[in-house]
C-alpha positions in Angstrom: 8.8 -15.9 -4.4 7.8 -13.5 -7.1 7.0 -10.9 -4.5 10.4 -11.2 -2.9 11.9 -10.8 -6.5 10.0 -7.5 -6.8 11.6 -6.2 -3.6 15.1 -7.3 -4.7 14.7 -5.6 -8.1 13.6 -2.4 -6.4 16.7 -2.6 -4.2 18.9 -2.1 -7.3 17.7 1.5 -7.5 18.0 2.1 -3.8 14.7 4.1 -3.5 13.7 6.2 -0.5 10.2 4.7 -0.5 8.9 1.5 -1.9 5.1 1.2 -2.3 3.6 -2.1 -3.5 0.0 -2.2 -4.6 -2.1 -5.3 -4.3 -5.7 -6.6 -4.4 -6.9 -9.5 -2.3 -9.0 -12.5 -3.1 -10.5 -14.3 -0.2 -14.3 -14.8 0.0 -17.3 -12.9 -1.3 -17.9 -11.2 2.1 -14.4 -9.8 2.5 -14.0 -6.1 1.8 -11.9 -3.1 2.5 -8.3 -1.9 2.1 -5.4 -1.5 4.4 -1.7 -0.8 4.5 1.1 -2.9 5.9 4.5 -1.6 7.2 7.5 -3.1 8.9 7.8 -3.1 12.7 9.9 -0.3 14.3 9.6 1.8 11.1 8.1 5.0 12.2 8.2 6.6 8.7 6.7 3.4 7.3 3.8 3.6 9.8 3.3 7.3 9.0 3.4 6.7 5.3 1.0 3.8 5.6 -1.4 6.0 7.6 -1.1 8.9 5.1 -1.7 6.7 2.1 -4.6 4.8 3.7 -6.3 7.9 5.0 -5.9 9.6 1.6 -8.0 6.8 0.0 -10.5 6.9 2.8 -11.7 10.4 1.8 -13.3 8.8 -1.3 -15.5 6.6 0.9 -16.3 4.0 -1.8 -14.3 1.1 -0.2 -14.2 0.6 3.6 -10.9 1.3 5.3 -9.6 -1.4 7.6 -7.0 -1.0 10.3 -3.4 -0.8 9.0 -1.2 -3.7 10.0 2.4 -4.3 11.1 4.2 -6.8 8.9 5.2 -9.6 11.4 7.4 -11.3 8.9 5.0 -13.1 6.6 5.1 -10.5 3.8 8.5 -11.4 2.4 8.4 -8.6 -0.2 8.6 -6.0 2.7 11.4 -8.0 4.3 13.4 -8.1 1.1 13.7 -4.3 0.9 17.0 -2.6 1.9 16.9 -1.2 5.4 17.6 2.3 4.0 14.2 2.2 2.1 10.8 2.7 3.7 8.5 0.0 2.4 4.7 0.0 2.5 2.3 -2.5 1.0 -1.2 -1.5 0.2 -4.0 -4.0 -0.2 -6.5 -2.0 -2.1 -9.6 -4.2 -1.9 -11.0 -7.6 -2.7 -11.6 -9.0 -6.1 -13.7 -11.7 -4.5 -16.3 -9.2 -3.4 -18.3 -8.4 -6.5 -19.7 -5.1 -5.2 -16.2 -4.0 -4.3 -14.7 -5.3 -7.5 -17.0 -3.1 -9.5 -15.8 -0.1 -7.6 -12.1 -0.8 -7.6 -12.1 -1.5 -11.3 -13.8 1.7 -12.2 -11.8 4.4 -14.0 -13.1 7.0 -11.5 -11.8 5.0 -8.5 -8.5 4.1 -10.2 -7.8 7.7 -11.1 -8.8 8.9 -7.6 -6.6 6.3 -5.8 -3.6 6.8 -8.1 -3.7 10.6 -7.8 -4.1 10.4 -4.0 -1.2 8.0 -3.6 1.1 10.0 -5.9 0.3 13.2 -4.0 1.0 11.6 -0.6 4.2 10.0 -1.7 5.4 13.3 -3.2 4.6 15.1 0.1 6.5 12.5 2.1 9.5 12.7 -0.1 9.5 16.5 0.0 9.3 16.6 3.8 11.5 13.7 4.7 14.2 13.8 2.0 15.1 17.4 1.5 
């Protein structure tokens, strides 16, 4: 319910792009990051790929295949149809090796810079 609320709050500003950042917790062997986007959203798929690939260049956390949201991520479903939503799962807190990496200042700075740059490029090229 809280995730749906985040999407509804974002709708009030009618953004071009909505990017939601998350970390997973499953079991100690789970690892990697991926992006999710809504079906039939070509820009969402492109943005998911760009964001995911920009993080991959760091090489510290394994990249998993991006996924199409098939309805179970309500946060993406709650976003206005005029907005391109992408959800990024940035790694697993349950994997202690990965947790050490994703909590490091170096990695956080790298990921935030890469995501900001890719979002800015997308806005510049798509929303002139």
